VEXDOLUM-539371 format. One record per residue (C-alpha): x, y, z; residue number from 0. Coordinates in nm, 3 decimals. Example, Ala and Ser with C-alpha at 12.3 -4.5 7.8 and 13.67 -1.06 7.14 Angstrom:
<pt><u>1.230</u><v>-0.450</v><w>0.780</w><i>0</i></pt>
<pt><u>1.367</u><v>-0.106</v><w>0.714</w><i>1</i></pt>
***
This chain:
<pt><u>-2.060</u><v>1.276</v><w>-1.400</w><i>0</i></pt>
<pt><u>-1.884</u><v>1.025</v><w>-1.178</w><i>1</i></pt>
<pt><u>-1.802</u><v>1.051</v><w>-0.811</w><i>2</i></pt>
<pt><u>-1.534</u><v>0.882</v><w>-0.606</w><i>3</i></pt>
<pt><u>-1.652</u><v>0.592</v><w>-0.393</w><i>4</i></pt>
<pt><u>-1.451</u><v>0.503</v><w>-0.084</w><i>5</i></pt>
<pt><u>-1.507</u><v>0.154</v><w>0.055</w><i>6</i></pt>
<pt><u>-1.395</u><v>0.032</v><w>0.396</w><i>7</i></pt>
<pt><u>-1.439</u><v>-0.342</v><w>0.432</w><i>8</i></pt>
<pt><u>-1.397</u><v>-0.544</v><w>0.752</w><i>9</i></pt>
<pt><u>-1.372</u><v>-0.920</v><w>0.727</w><i>10</i></pt>
<pt><u>-1.387</u><v>-1.105</v><w>1.059</w><i>11</i></pt>
<pt><u>-1.401</u><v>-1.482</v><w>1.018</w><i>12</i></pt>
<pt><u>-1.755</u><v>-1.528</v><w>0.884</w><i>13</i></pt>
<pt><u>-1.884</u><v>-1.167</v><w>0.887</w><i>14</i></pt>
<pt><u>-1.819</u><v>-0.899</v><w>0.625</w><i>15</i></pt>
<pt><u>-1.911</u><v>-0.535</v><w>0.688</w><i>16</i></pt>
<pt><u>-1.885</u><v>-0.285</v><w>0.405</w><i>17</i></pt>
<pt><u>-1.895</u><v>0.092</v><w>0.455</w><i>18</i></pt>
<pt><u>-1.938</u><v>0.318</v><w>0.152</w><i>19</i></pt>
<pt><u>-1.830</u><v>0.681</v><w>0.192</w><i>20</i></pt>
<pt><u>-1.834</u><v>0.650</v><w>0.574</w><i>21</i></pt>
<pt><u>-2.187</u><v>0.505</v><w>0.587</w><i>22</i></pt>
<pt><u>-2.266</u><v>0.140</v><w>0.649</w><i>23</i></pt>
<pt><u>-2.394</u><v>-0.017</v><w>0.333</w><i>24</i></pt>
<pt><u>-2.411</u><v>-0.388</v><w>0.407</w><i>25</i></pt>
<pt><u>-2.321</u><v>-0.659</v><w>0.656</w><i>26</i></pt>
<pt><u>-2.334</u><v>-1.025</v><w>0.558</w><i>27</i></pt>
<pt><u>-2.244</u><v>-1.363</v><w>0.695</w><i>28</i></pt>
<pt><u>-2.021</u><v>-1.570</v><w>0.471</w><i>29</i></pt>
<pt><u>-1.897</u><v>-1.928</v><w>0.481</w><i>30</i></pt>
<pt><u>-1.517</u><v>-1.918</v><w>0.444</w><i>31</i></pt>
<pt><u>-1.462</u><v>-2.288</v><w>0.524</w><i>32</i></pt>
<pt><u>-1.638</u><v>-2.403</v><w>0.208</w><i>33</i></pt>
<pt><u>-1.410</u><v>-2.559</v><w>-0.053</w><i>34</i></pt>
<pt><u>-1.509</u><v>-2.293</v><w>-0.311</w><i>35</i></pt>
<pt><u>-1.420</u><v>-2.005</v><w>-0.072</w><i>36</i></pt>
<pt><u>-1.080</u><v>-1.928</v><w>-0.220</w><i>37</i></pt>
<pt><u>-1.036</u><v>-1.551</v><w>-0.189</w><i>38</i></pt>
<pt><u>-1.175</u><v>-1.201</v><w>-0.205</w><i>39</i></pt>
<pt><u>-1.228</u><v>-1.003</v><w>-0.525</w><i>40</i></pt>
<pt><u>-1.380</u><v>-0.672</v><w>-0.635</w><i>41</i></pt>
<pt><u>-1.594</u><v>-0.620</v><w>-0.943</w><i>42</i></pt>
<pt><u>-1.810</u><v>-0.353</v><w>-1.102</w><i>43</i></pt>
<pt><u>-2.140</u><v>-0.396</v><w>-1.286</w><i>44</i></pt>
<pt><u>-2.297</u><v>-0.140</v><w>-1.518</w><i>45</i></pt>
<pt><u>-2.000</u><v>0.089</v><w>-1.568</w><i>46</i></pt>
<pt><u>-1.628</u><v>0.144</v><w>-1.543</w><i>47</i></pt>
<pt><u>-1.426</u><v>0.148</v><w>-1.222</w><i>48</i></pt>
<pt><u>-1.063</u><v>0.199</v><w>-1.126</w><i>49</i></pt>
<pt><u>-0.896</u><v>0.091</v><w>-0.804</w><i>50</i></pt>
<pt><u>-0.675</u><v>0.371</v><w>-0.667</w><i>51</i></pt>
<pt><u>-0.545</u><v>0.208</v><w>-0.350</w><i>52</i></pt>
<pt><u>-0.591</u><v>-0.095</v><w>-0.128</w><i>53</i></pt>
<pt><u>-0.463</u><v>-0.145</v><w>0.228</w><i>54</i></pt>
<pt><u>-0.483</u><v>-0.464</v><w>0.428</w><i>55</i></pt>
<pt><u>-0.390</u><v>-0.560</v><w>0.781</w><i>56</i></pt>
<pt><u>-0.464</u><v>-0.836</v><w>1.026</w><i>57</i></pt>
<pt><u>-0.663</u><v>-0.744</v><w>1.334</w><i>58</i></pt>
<pt><u>-0.584</u><v>-0.883</v><w>1.676</w><i>59</i></pt>
<pt><u>-0.862</u><v>-1.094</v><w>1.831</w><i>60</i></pt>
<pt><u>-1.085</u><v>-0.911</v><w>2.078</w><i>61</i></pt>
<pt><u>-1.076</u><v>-1.214</v><w>2.307</w><i>62</i></pt>
<pt><u>-0.931</u><v>-1.562</v><w>2.298</w><i>63</i></pt>
<pt><u>-1.263</u><v>-1.748</v><w>2.268</w><i>64</i></pt>
***
């Protein structure tokens, strides 16, 4: 039996927050200025997965600093 997993992911410069089914699952610091930081991708380990929908938008800065 499989269940639907809904992910909400916020990427803000060097911080990524991931919420799974409306609960926070993980927050990590990343290093986007590295030469090998070339994009974002999704993957699945240990089973099959299908992507139903993806939405993206740019957020306005909370302050100018």
